[in-house]
C-alpha positions as a Markdown table, in Angstrom:
| # | Residue | x | y | z |
|---|---|---|---|---|
| 1 | Met | -77.1 | -81.8 | 100.4 |
| 2 | Glu | -76.0 | -81.9 | 104.1 |
| 3 | Asn | -73.9 | -78.9 | 105.9 |
| 4 | Ile | -70.5 | -80.1 | 107.8 |
| 5 | Ser | -69.3 | -77.8 | 109.7 |
| 6 | Ser | -66.2 | -78.2 | 112.3 |
| 7 | Val | -65.8 | -76.2 | 114.9 |
| 8 | Gln | -62.4 | -75.2 | 116.2 |
| 9 | Glu | -61.4 | -74.3 | 119.7 |
| 10 | Lys | -57.9 | -72.5 | 120.2 |
| 11 | Val | -56.4 | -73.7 | 123.7 |
| 12 | His | -54.7 | -71.2 | 126.0 |
| 13 | Ser | -52.1 | -72.0 | 128.8 |
| 14 | Gly | -52.2 | -69.5 | 131.0 |
| 15 | Ile | -48.1 | -68.7 | 130.7 |
| 16 | Ser | -47.2 | -67.2 | 127.0 |
| 17 | Val | -43.8 | -66.8 | 125.8 |
| 18 | Asn | -42.7 | -64.3 | 123.9 |
| 19 | Leu | -39.3 | -66.1 | 121.5 |
| 20 | Lys | -38.2 | -62.6 | 119.7 |
| 21 | Ser | -38.7 | -61.0 | 124.0 |
| 22 | Pro | -35.5 | -58.3 | 124.5 |
| 23 | Phe | -35.1 | -60.3 | 127.3 |
| 24 | Leu | -34.8 | -63.8 | 125.5 |
| 25 | Leu | -32.5 | -62.4 | 123.3 |
| 26 | Arg | -29.6 | -61.0 | 124.9 |
| 27 | Phe | -29.3 | -62.8 | 128.5 |
| 28 | Ile | -30.3 | -66.2 | 126.5 |
| 29 | Tyr | -30.6 | -66.4 | 122.2 |
| 30 | Tyr | -27.1 | -64.7 | 122.2 |
| 31 | Pro | -24.6 | -66.3 | 124.4 |
| 32 | Leu | -25.7 | -69.4 | 123.5 |
| 33 | Arg | -24.7 | -69.2 | 120.0 |
| 34 | Ala | -21.4 | -67.7 | 120.6 |
| 35 | Gly | -21.3 | -70.5 | 123.2 |
| 36 | Leu | -21.4 | -72.9 | 120.3 |
| 37 | Phe | -18.4 | -70.6 | 118.0 |
| 38 | Gly | -16.9 | -70.8 | 120.6 |
| 39 | Phe | -16.7 | -74.6 | 120.8 |
| 40 | Ser | -16.8 | -75.3 | 117.1 |
| 41 | Leu | -13.5 | -72.6 | 117.0 |
| 42 | Phe | -12.1 | -75.0 | 119.6 |
| 43 | Phe | -12.7 | -78.1 | 118.1 |
| 44 | Thr | -12.0 | -76.9 | 114.7 |
| 45 | Thr | -8.2 | -76.2 | 116.0 |
| 46 | Ile | -7.4 | -79.0 | 118.0 |
| 47 | Phe | -8.9 | -81.3 | 115.0 |
| 48 | Ile | -6.8 | -79.9 | 112.6 |
| 49 | Ser | -3.7 | -79.5 | 114.5 |
| 50 | Lys | -4.2 | -83.5 | 115.3 |
| 51 | Tyr | -4.9 | -84.2 | 111.7 |
| 52 | Val | -1.2 | -81.7 | 110.2 |
| 53 | Gly | 0.4 | -84.2 | 113.2 |
| 54 | Tyr | -1.2 | -87.3 | 112.2 |
| 55 | Leu | 0.2 | -86.0 | 108.5 |
| 56 | Val | 3.8 | -84.8 | 109.7 |
| 57 | Lys | 3.6 | -88.4 | 111.2 |
| 58 | Asn | 3.9 | -86.7 | 114.0 |
| 59 | Thr | 2.2 | -89.6 | 116.1 |
| 60 | Gln | 1.3 | -92.9 | 114.4 |
| 61 | Ile | -2.8 | -92.8 | 114.5 |
| 62 | Phe | -5.6 | -89.9 | 114.1 |
| 63 | Lys | -7.9 | -90.4 | 116.5 |
| 64 | Ile | -10.5 | -87.6 | 118.6 |
| 65 | Asp | -10.4 | -88.7 | 122.3 |
| 66 | Ile | -13.7 | -87.3 | 125.0 |
| 67 | Asn | -10.7 | -84.9 | 126.3 |
| 68 | Asp | -10.8 | -83.5 | 123.0 |
| 69 | Val | -14.6 | -82.3 | 123.8 |
| 70 | Ile | -14.3 | -81.7 | 126.6 |
| 71 | Leu | -11.9 | -78.9 | 126.6 |
| 72 | Ser | -14.0 | -77.8 | 123.4 |
| 73 | Leu | -17.0 | -77.1 | 125.8 |
| 74 | Leu | -14.1 | -74.9 | 127.7 |
| 75 | Gly | -14.8 | -72.1 | 124.0 |
| 76 | Phe | -18.4 | -72.7 | 125.1 |
| 77 | Ile | -17.8 | -71.2 | 128.5 |
| 78 | Leu | -15.8 | -68.4 | 127.6 |
| 79 | Leu | -18.0 | -66.8 | 125.1 |
| 80 | Gly | -20.9 | -68.0 | 126.2 |
| 81 | Leu | -19.7 | -66.0 | 129.3 |
| 82 | Ile | -18.6 | -63.2 | 127.5 |
| 83 | Lys | -21.6 | -62.6 | 125.8 |
| 84 | Phe | -23.3 | -62.8 | 128.8 |
| 85 | Leu | -21.3 | -60.2 | 130.6 |
| 86 | Glu | -21.2 | -57.8 | 128.0 |
| 87 | Asn | -25.0 | -58.2 | 127.5 |
| 88 | Ile | -25.3 | -57.3 | 131.2 |
| 89 | Lys | -22.7 | -54.1 | 130.5 |
| 90 | Ser | -24.4 | -52.4 | 127.8 |
| 91 | Glu | -27.9 | -50.3 | 128.0 |
| 92 | Pro | -30.9 | -51.5 | 130.0 |
| 93 | Leu | -33.6 | -53.0 | 129.1 |
| 94 | Lys | -36.6 | -50.8 | 127.6 |
| 95 | Lys | -39.9 | -51.8 | 127.9 |
């Protein structure tokens, strides 16, 4: 029988990023997560208010415009910025 062997080489780049580093978590991940929560909160509020307006016949048609999405981006920016500034204000990073 013939022996079959395979050689596996691991290629490492010079740059490595630790995705669980405290810096990335505090200044990128947590603000983005809070921003997405703010966006969904604003968008849900707009959606429900427009739908209720449609149900009580305040408006004849039910539609979501691009302006509603842009207004919801305000929630993304506000909550993301609040979380970012909270992380800056809190205790410094420990190495």
